[in-house]
N, C-alpha and C positions, 0 to 999 in steps of 0.2 A: 752516542755510538759505542758499542761494546764488541770486544773480540774474545773468542773462545778457542783455546788450543784443542784441536781435534786429534792431531798426531804431529810428530816432529816435522816442522816446516809447513804445516797446514793449519790455517786459521779460518774460523768462521766469523765474518763481520756482519753485525746487525746494522741496517740502515733505517733511519727514521723515515717512514713513509707517510706520516700523518699530514704533512703539508704538501704532498705531491698532488698536482692537479690531475683529475681523471682524464683519460684519453678521449678524444672526440669520437663520435659515432662515425664509422667509415662504411661507405657503400659505393657500388659502381654508379648508381644514378639516384636522383631525387625526383619524386613526382609530387605536384601540388594540385589539389582539386577536390571537388565534392565527393563524398562517399556516403553509403547508406548508414553506416554507424561508425563508432570510434570516437576518440577524443578530438575536439576541435583545436587546431593550431598547436598540436603537440606532435612533433616529428617522431616517427616510430620506425625502427629498423625491421624489415621483412626479408626473409630469405627464400620463401617459396610462395607460389600463388595460392596454395591451400591455406597458408598462414595469413595471406592477405584476406582471403574470403572470411576466415574466422574472426579477424579483427575489424574488417571494414565492410563486410557484407557483399551482397551480389546484386540481385535485381530489386526493383521497387515498382509499385503501381502508381500511376498518375492518371486520374480519370478511369477509363476502362482499358488502358494500355499498359504494357510492361516495358520498363526501360532499364538500361544499365548506364551508369556514368562512364564517360570517356576515361576517367581515371582508372577504372577497373579494366577496360579493354587495353589500355596502355600497359598496365602492370602485367596482364596476362601475356601480351606479346613480348614484353621485355624478358620475362623468364623463359618463354618459349624459344627465344633467340639467343639463349646462352647466358643471360644475366643471372647473377648469383646473390646479389644483395641490393636492396632498394630501401631508401628512406621515403616513407609516405607521410604527407602532411595533409590532414583533412581541413578543408575550409567550408564555411557555412555562413548563412545570413541570419542575424539575430542572436538571441541568447540561447545557449545550450547548457543543460545541467545533467548530472548523473541521476539515476533512479536510486531510491533507498529501499531497503528491505522493509516489509511489513513487520509488525512487532514480533520479536523472537522471545516468547514468554519464558519466564522461569516461575518458581513457586513463591517468590517474594511478592507481597502485596504492595502495589503502588500507592494505595490510598485513594485512587480515582474511581468515582462512580460515573460511568460514561452516559452521555445523552443517548436516549433510545433504549436503555436497559429497562426491562420489565421486572419490577420488584414485588409483583403480586405474590410470588412464591414465598416471600419473606414475611407474609402476613402473620401477626401474632395475636392481635385482639382488636376489638372495637370497630367503629365505622359502620355499624349496623343500625337499622331502624330509620325513622324519619322519612323524608321524601327522597326520590331519586335525584341524583345531582351529577354534575361534571364540573370540576374546578381545578385550576392550577394554583398550587400553594407552595409556600416555603416551610418545610417542616422544622421542628426543633430537633436537636440531636443530643444524645447522651455523651458523645465523644468530642473530638476536636475538629471533625469534618465541617466544611462550610461550602456553600454555593449551590447545593442541590435544590432544584425545584421539581415538583411532581404534578403530573396531571392525574387526579384521582377521580375515578368514575364509580358511581354506585347505581344499581339498577334493581327494579322489582321484577325483571323478566324471568326470574326463577319461579314465580307463581306461588310462593308460599304465603300463608296467611300470617299476619302480624301476631306474635305471641306476647301481647301486652294486655293486661287486665282491662276489660271493657272496651277494647279497641274497636270491636265490631258493633257496639251497642247503638251508635248513632246511625248505623246503616240498616237497621231493622225497618223494613217497609211494611210488613204485616205482622202484628202482634198475635200471640196465641189466643185460643178460646177453648174453654172446657177443660183446662189443665189444672193441676194442683200446685199450690204454692209450696216450694221446697227447693233444695239444691240437688242438681242432677249431674253427676260426673260421668265422663267417658262417653259422651254422646257423639256419634259419627254424623258429620254434616254431609248432606246429600245434595244431588243436583249439580248444576254447572255444566258447561260444555266440555271442559277438559280437566277441571280440578278434581283431585281425589285425595283421600287420606287424612283430611283435617278432623281433629277430635277436640271437643270443647267441654268445659264445665259451665252449665247454664243454671242460673238462680232466678226463680220466680217469686215475687212478693205477693202476687195474687193470681187468680186463675187466668187473667188476661194481660199480665204485664211481666216482661222479663226485666229484672233489675240489674243483672250482671252476666257478662259472657267472658270467659277466659279461655283462649285457645291453648291447648296443652300439646297438641301435635299439629305442626304447621301445614302438612300436606304439600302438594305441588300442583302446578298446572293451572292455577286460578288466574283470572284476568279481571280487570276493572270493567264494570257494566253487567257482568253476569250475575245471576241469582243463585243462592244456595238455600237449602231448606233444613230446618231443625224438625225432625219428626215429632209431631205432637204425642204420638204413641209412647215416646220416651219421656214425656213431661207430665205423666200422671193423667192423661186424657182418658175419659170414660167412654168406651164404645166409639161409635162413629161420629159423635158430636164434636170432637176436637178439631181445631184448626191449626195447621202447621205454620209456625212463624217463618217468615221469609226475610232473607238478608240480601240486599242489592249492593254488591261490592263497589267501592270507590278505590281510587289509587292509594289513598291513605290507609286502606285495610291490608295492603300487601306488604310483606316483609321486604325491606330494602337492605342489600348487602353490597359491600365493595367488590367490584368485579375487575377493576383495572387500576394499576399504579405504574405509570410510565414516567421515566426520568426525562424531563424536557430540557433541563439545564444541568450540565455536568458539574460535579463537585470534587473537591480534593480533601485529603487528610482523614479519610474514613478508615475504620478498622472493623474486622469481623467481630460481631457482638454489639456494635453500636446500635442504638435504637433511634429510629426516626418517628416523630410523633406529629400527627396532623390533628389539630384541635377540632372538637365537634362543631365549634362555631364556624369553621371554614368548610363544613361539609353538609350543609342542609340539615343541621340539628339532629344528628343520629343520637343514639342513646349513650355512646361513649367515644372518647378520642380513638382515632385509628393509630395503632402502634405496629411498626415494622421493625424486625430485628435482622440486621444485615448478616448475610452468610458469605462464604468465600466466593460464590459465583456472582455476587453483586458487585464485587470490587475487582477492577482490572489488575491482573498480575503485572509485575514489573518487566521491563525490557532488558534482557541480559546484555545484548550488544547489538550494534547496527552495522549492516553491510551496505556498501555503495558500489554501484556498477562502475567499471572503468569506462565503458562506452557511454556516450551522452546522447540526449535527444529523446523524444517521446517514443521512439521505436523500442526503447529499453523498458517501457512500462508493460509489465505482464499482469498487473493486478486486475481483478475482475471477478465475475461469478465463477464458482467452482462447480463443474458438472459432476454427475454421479460417478463417473469413471476417474475422477480426479484431474481432469483436464481443465485448463484455464481458458476462459473465453477470449482473453487478449494474449494468450501465449502464442508465440511464433518461433520459427527457427532462428530468428535474429535476437530474441531476448532470452532471459534466464529466470529460473526460480531457485529457491533455497530449500534445504531439508536438514533438520537436526536428527541424528540417529545415535543410538547407543549411549544415552546419558548415564553416567555412573557416578553417583554421589559418594561412593566409597573412595574413589580415586580422584574425583573432581574433573573427569575427562568426558569428552563427547566427540562426535564426528560432525563435520560440516560438509555437506554434499551440494555441489552446484549442478543443476539439471537444466536441460534445454527447455525453453518456455512452452513448447508445444507437445511435450510428452504427456503420458498418463501415469497413474499410480501402478497400473499393471504392466506397462511397457515403459519403464523409466529410461531416459537417455541421459546418462551421467557424463558430464563434461569434466568435472574435477572432484576429487574427494580428499579431504584433509582429516585424517584420523587421529584420535586420541589427543585433541588439543584441549587447552585449559584456559581458565580466566585468571590464572595466577601470574601476575606480571614478573615474578621472580623466577618462574620456571622456564626451562628451555623449550617447552611446548606451548608457551603463551600464544594465544590465538593471533595476536597482531604480529608476532615474530614469525609464525608459520605461514599465514596467508599474506601478510604485508599490509601496510597502512599509509604508504606514501601517495601523495597527489601533487601534480605539477599544474601551476597556473601561470598565465602570461602576465608579466608586470611591465610597466613602462608604457611608452606611447611613441608613435612615429617610427623613426629609425632606431630609437633607443629602447628596444624591447628585449626581454630575456625571460627565461623560465625560472620560477621559484618553486622549490620542492619543500613540502611540509610532510611531517610524519617521520617516524624513527626506523621503520623496517622496510626494506626493499620488497616490492610486490612479487610474490611467488605465484599468485593466481593471474591467469590471463583475463579473467572476467570480473573479479570483485576485489575490493580492498576493505579493510576494517575501518569504518568511519569513527566508531566510538565503542568503548567498553564501559557499560554502565554499572556492572556488578562485579568488580574485581575481587579476587579471592587471594590476597597475598599470604604465602605460607599456608596453603590449604590444609596440609597435613601437620599434625602436632609431632612432637619428638618421638612418640610411640608409633607413628605412622597411621594414626587415625584421623579421619576427617573432622575438622572443627565444626561444631554444630551451627555456629553463626554463619557459615558459608554454604552449607549443603543446599539450602533453598535457592541459592544464586545460580546453580547449574541449569541451563535451559532444558525444557522438557522436549520430548520427542514430538516433532511437528514439522510441517512444511508450509511455505508461504511464497509470496511473489514480491515483485519490486514495482515501485510507483513513484509518482510526483516529479518525474523528469519533465523538462520543457525543451522545446526546440524541434521544428519540423523542417525536413528537407524539401517539402513541397511549397516553395516560395516563388515570388515573381509570377510570370506567366508560364514558366516551365517550358522553355524551348530547348529541345534536345537534338542530338545528331546534326543532320544537315540544316536544321531549322534555327540553329543558333544565330543570333544577330548581335548588334552592338549595344543593345539595351538589356538583353537577357541571355545568359549563357548557362544552361542547365539550372535555371532558377536563381542565378547569382548575378552580381555586377562586379566590375573590376576591383572596386575598393575592398571587397571581401577577401582578396588575395594578399593585400599589402602586408598584414602582420606576419603571415607565413613566409613571405619573401624576405622580410627583414630579419626574422629569426634565423633563417637558413643562410643569411649573409655572414654569420659568425663562423669562420673556419676553425676557430678553437674548439667549437662544439660539434661541428658537422663537416665531414669530408666526403666528396663525391666527385665524379668525373663529368656527369651530365645532369642537367636539370631541365624539367619541362612542366608546363601547365596546360595540359590538353583541355581545349575548350575556350582558350583565349587566343585571339589573333590580332596582329599588329595594327591593322587599319581601324579596328573597333575598340581596342583596349590598349592603345599606345602608352598612356600615362603609367599604368601599373606594369606593363611589360618593359618599359624603359627603366623603371626601378629595378626590375629583375636583371636586366642587362648591365646597368650601372653597378649593382651589387656584385655581379659576376666579374666585371672588369676590375673592381677593387680587390676581389679575392685573388684573381689571376691563376686559378688552379682548376677551372672547369669550363664547360661550354653550355650555352642555352640552345635547346632545340626549339626553334621559333616557328609558329604558324603566321602566315602573312595576311590572308584574305578569307572571307567566308566561302562556303560552298557555292559553286557555279559562278565564281568571279571570272572576269575576262583575263586573258594573258596580259593585256596592256596594264590592267589594274595591279596584277601580281608583280610584274616586272617593275612598275613604278614604285610600289611599296618596298620591294627588295632593294632597289637602287638607293632609296633614302636611308638604308641602314649602313652604318660605317663603324664596324667593330670587328675585332678578331675573336670575339668571345660569344658569337651567336652563329648558328647555321639554320637556314630556312629550306624547307622542302615543299614541293607542290607538284601535282594537284592532290586533292583529297582522294582517299582510297576507300573502296568498299571492302569490309572485313566481316568475318563471322563473330558475332557477340558470343563469347565463351560461355556465358551463363544463361542467356535466354535462347540461344541457338538461332537468333535472327541474323539476317544479312543487313548490316547497317552501314 
């Protein structure tokens, strides 16, 4: 503790706040129930219904009908009737996780050659001649990369004649007659149904025997089974007595070249300039090994950083096909997409934009924008510091449950947090204010992407809603799905509220879990439970009997059910 003299008789005293426990979240009421989106079992303070809609969603489809959870209807009416603050805790059935961003690329090479990549554009030499083939092989590499397997395809569909000495000699079906022994260069081969352009050098050792044929121009469009002709008039034939030699093509006469190189198994550790070599023995005996030289496009760029949605469940997955207008097939008003803009390698900064999942590139719906952030963990504009990276998870079990927070920086975004930074750039600028060359490629490139890989569906159970709720299914849930949330909210050191309710649960069908809620409330002694007694259309006798069985000063029951207007779908429910 330190004291500073400000003026005579006035001291400023510093108090150490480092060990002071944070104040509890305070609200007028607490609601527990299923919602369309949001974090599961993580209480959140809401101050308006529009804020509720942004965080927890509105309507959803089940089958061919549109529904709203009773949680939403209760929240709406609470604020409509003067409520100003509300703690909402989402409950769900099964495992729910956040969605993660698709790769946010920078210009650093990751060394990964991904499965599905087409390396045909990296062809350097070889792989020609021999027979057509298709084979999966493991190539040799000039670098340190390992693991890549290739599906290599070679074809004669190009219709070129094989340019190898005497390759066509065995396919001569009619020898010449009346010609002169000599060497005849530049003879155009004629005939064939579609082949054109082939030129050869033909050598005769007698007037009736061709001893050598060398194709000098391969031509195109030739197919096995067709016949081509060598004009006898070009072979020293005298008058009309010459006979044109005829060649009946077989598949071995056609030039074979590599037409496809597809990666079937991904590899790691590769670099631009590495060569992949497929030996001739693995490719149907071509004239030479196939050599590929990797270029930048063959190797996946590195991931600069990863974002994660705060909301959980498959509803947060926006990944999918991209339409020509930039819309996502799985984009909805309930999920989001990311965009990187204004990357500046001189300053090491860029902007992160969070967009609504169902927008287009021409009509962007920007939800949040974080400008001039960096990957420098020592800088005040470090991306984790600006956007936030904290995450809460439920720990413990039974009545002994609590929230554990990980991460260093409080979340400033309502939609995402920084899951990891893979390309940090500490002290990005040198003492002269210039960007360090080893870091400039770490800055993400301008691009946009989606979120995916989240699990968890709200469409569970038989899905009984509104007046159809029964003791086995309440909006797709069962009573045990509420236990963790009730036990978390039992801690009055963390949460303070005057009223708590779980719309969708009623005492005669869910007495076990509701008795836990009442017991927790009695132990707190500072709030009251608004309790439902019986399902819709119950008799007065059943309702009064259930009410009579309650003996507590910390719960109040109301009956009958009321018809209200659903604020989001407009239906009377």
